[in-house]
C-alpha positions in Angstrom: 1.0 13.9 27.5 0.5 10.7 29.8 3.0 7.8 29.2 -0.2 5.6 29.0 -1.9 6.7 25.6 0.8 6.2 23.0 1.5 2.8 25.1 4.4 3.0 26.6 5.4 2.0 30.2 6.0 5.0 32.4 9.6 3.8 33.4 10.3 3.7 29.2 8.4 6.7 28.6 10.8 8.9 30.8 14.2 6.5 30.1 13.5 8.6 25.8 15.7 11.0 25.3 13.5 13.9 22.7 14.4 12.1 19.7 13.7 8.8 20.5 10.2 10.4 21.5 9.5 11.9 18.7 10.1 8.6 16.6 8.0 6.9 18.8 5.3 8.8 18.3 5.8 9.2 14.8 6.0 5.7 14.2 2.8 5.0 16.6 1.0 7.7 13.8 1.7 5.9 11.5 0.3 3.1 12.3 -3.1 4.8 14.2 -3.4 6.5 10.0 -2.9 3.2 8.2 -5.7 1.5 10.7 -8.3 4.3 10.0 -7.3 4.4 6.5 -8.4 0.1 6.7 -11.5 1.2 8.3 -12.6 3.6 5.9 -11.6 1.2 3.0 -14.3 -1.4 4.9 -16.2 1.2 5.0 -16.5 2.2 1.5 -16.1 -0.6 -0.2 -19.2 -2.2 2.2 -21.5 0.9 0.6 -19.9 0.4 -2.4 -20.7 -3.7 -2.5 -24.4 -3.1 -1.3 -24.8 -1.0 -3.8 -23.9 -3.1 -7.1 -26.4 -5.5 -8.8 -24.1 -8.7 -9.4 -20.9 -8.6 -7.1 -17.1 -9.2 -7.8 -16.2 -12.4 -7.6 -13.6 -12.4 -4.8 -10.6 -13.5 -5.9 -10.8 -9.9 -7.5 -11.5 -7.7 -4.3 -8.5 -9.6 -2.8 -6.1 -8.5 -5.3 -2.9 -10.8 -4.0 -4.2 -13.7 -6.1 -2.9 -13.1 -9.2 -1.6 -15.2 -11.3 2.4 -14.0 -11.5 3.5 -12.8 -14.8 5.4 -14.4 -17.7 9.2 -13.4 -17.4 10.1 -11.5 -20.8 12.8 -13.4 -23.2 14.9 -12.1 -24.7 13.4 -12.2 -27.6 10.5 -10.0 -26.4 13.0 -7.7 -25.3 14.1 -7.4 -28.6 11.2 -6.9 -30.7 9.8 -4.6 -28.2 13.8 -2.8 -28.4 12.9 -2.5 -32.6 9.0 -1.4 -32.2 10.1 1.6 -30.3 13.4 2.0 -32.4 10.9 2.2 -35.5 8.5 4.7 -33.4 11.3 7.0 -32.2 12.6 6.9 -36.0 9.9 7.0 -37.3 8.9 10.9 -35.9 12.6 12.0 -37.0 
């Protein structure tokens, strides 16, 4: 394998141990797979969106602009514990 194919300059290529070289290859492989997954995601969604009659809101597609979740209060936790206890003890 030529060092240029994996993005290592020749002087760095020859300084690697088998273990570090394997780690570099594994990392580059994961990066390439993630890039391919991103391209497949884009292609799939492009086609899927071409088929819908009404486009969803952009916020729903982006997914990262969700409202922050409300913190659970102590009373919420107690109510959940009581409901769980009632459900568990009901079946016994």
